[in-house]
C-alpha positions, 0 to 999 in steps of 0.5 A, spaced: 507 477 506 511 472 500 508 470 494 510 463 491 506 464 484 510 463 478 510 470 475 509 470 467 514 472 462 511 478 460 508 481 467 501 483 464 499 486 471 505 490 472 504 493 464 497 494 465 499 498 472 504 502 468 500 503 461 497 510 463 503 514 465 505 519 460 511 524 459 512 529 464 508 525 470 510 525 477 509 518 479 508 515 486 511 508 487 508 504 493 511 499 497 511 491 497 512 485 492 506 487 487 508 495 487 515 492 486 513 489 479 510 495 477 516 499 479 521 494 475 516 494 469 516 502 469 524 502 469 523 497 463 518 501 459 523 508 460 529 504 458 526 503 451 521 509 451 525 515 455 520 520 458 520 526 463 518 522 469 519 523 476 518 518 482 516 519 489 517 512 494 513 510 499 519 507 503 527 507 503 526 499 500 522 502 494 527 508 494 533 504 493 530 499 488 528 505 484 534 508 484 538 501 483 533 500 477 535 508 474 529 511 475 529 519 477 527 519 484 525 526 488 523 527 495 516 527 496 517 532 502 518 537 495 512 535 492 505 538 492 501 533 488 502 526 484 499 525 477 498 517 479 500 512 484 501 504 483 501 500 490 499 494 492 493 492 497 493 486 502 485 485 501 480 488 497 472 487 498 467 488 494 467 495 495 474 497 493 475 497 501 482 495 502 487 493 507 494 495 507 501 496 511 504 489 511 510 492 509 510 497 514 509 504 510 502 505 512 503 513 513 507 514 507 503 510 503 497 514 505 500 521 504 502 519 497 495 517 495 491 523 499 495 528 493 495 523 487 490 525 482 489 517 480 491 512 485 491 504 482 492 499 486 494 492 485 492 485 488 491 478 487 484 474 485 486 470 492 486 476 496 479 479 494 474 478 500 467 478 502 469 482 509 475 486 510 479 482 515 477 475 513 484 474 509 488 479 512 490 482 519 489 490 520 496 493 521 496 500 525 503 504 526 503 507 533 508 511 537 513 506 541 512 511 547 506 509 549 506 501 546 503 499 553 497 504 553 495 504 546 495 497 546 489 498 552 485 502 548 485 498 542 483 492 546 477 496 549 475 497 541 475 489 540 482 489 537 488 485 539 494 482 536 502 482 536 507 487 536 511 486 529 518 483 529 523 482 524 526 476 523 531 477 529 526 477 533 527 485 534 521 490 534 519 492 527 521 499 526 518 503 520 521 508 516 518 513 521 520 510 527 514 507 529 512 500 531 506 496 528 501 492 531 498 487 526 491 485 530 485 480 528 479 485 525 473 484 528 466 484 524 465 491 524 463 497 519 470 499 517 468 506 516 466 506 523 473 503 525 477 507 521 474 513 525 475 510 532 483 508 530 483 516 527 481 518 534 485 514 538 491 517 541 498 514 539 495 511 533 499 514 528 495 511 522 492 504 520 491 499 514 484 501 513 484 504 506 477 505 504 476 510 499 483 511 496 482 507 490 480 509 484 481 503 480 484 496 483 487 491 478 486 483 480 491 479 477 487 472 476 489 465 477 489 464 469 494 470 468 488 475 466 487 481 469 480 484 472 479 491 473 475 494 478 473 501 478 469 506 482 463 509 478 465 516 478 472 514 476 474 516 469 
């Protein structure tokens, strides 16, 4: 998904995202344009104020960017917990439920989120929605061995869509060798739909992130940042 808005000289959104990062932290870096802005801001901050910060990355693209910027990365396979996660969201509703997956790293993004002590997500004002699925597609990573049969099971759930392809027309493959279906989300309870997807054989993961966010930072058109927080979030 492209973002044609002109970024301000001072990236207020990215600076707000990295502000809580402290010496000694393990920081999760998500994937996508918004997460990349935070990654760049973190690298700039650490150049000016060196700290012992180690990063785990949600995709190979993020890993390459982080290393290019001089950030210290460690394998997530060696990590039991993460102190702080910064990631992006394609769509966010009034209950801070999100749709993710436009960058093909759903499973890795969720794995990091589930061991992070605090998860902060970045989005734009135009991505806020009264109902999930009204502004973004629902993505699901599936096992390529069973594409036809998995799609048939998903159609029985009221989910239909297309197999994601790259710019050359080849079937898109995730870092974990899965393929992605981008589907129109029906007007249904997201929690129930997530449970049905979780129990569908062949679906590795999906873009319904319903309770991962501790805080959502919303970039408004005027440049100001709106903060959405869960009532029980510190």
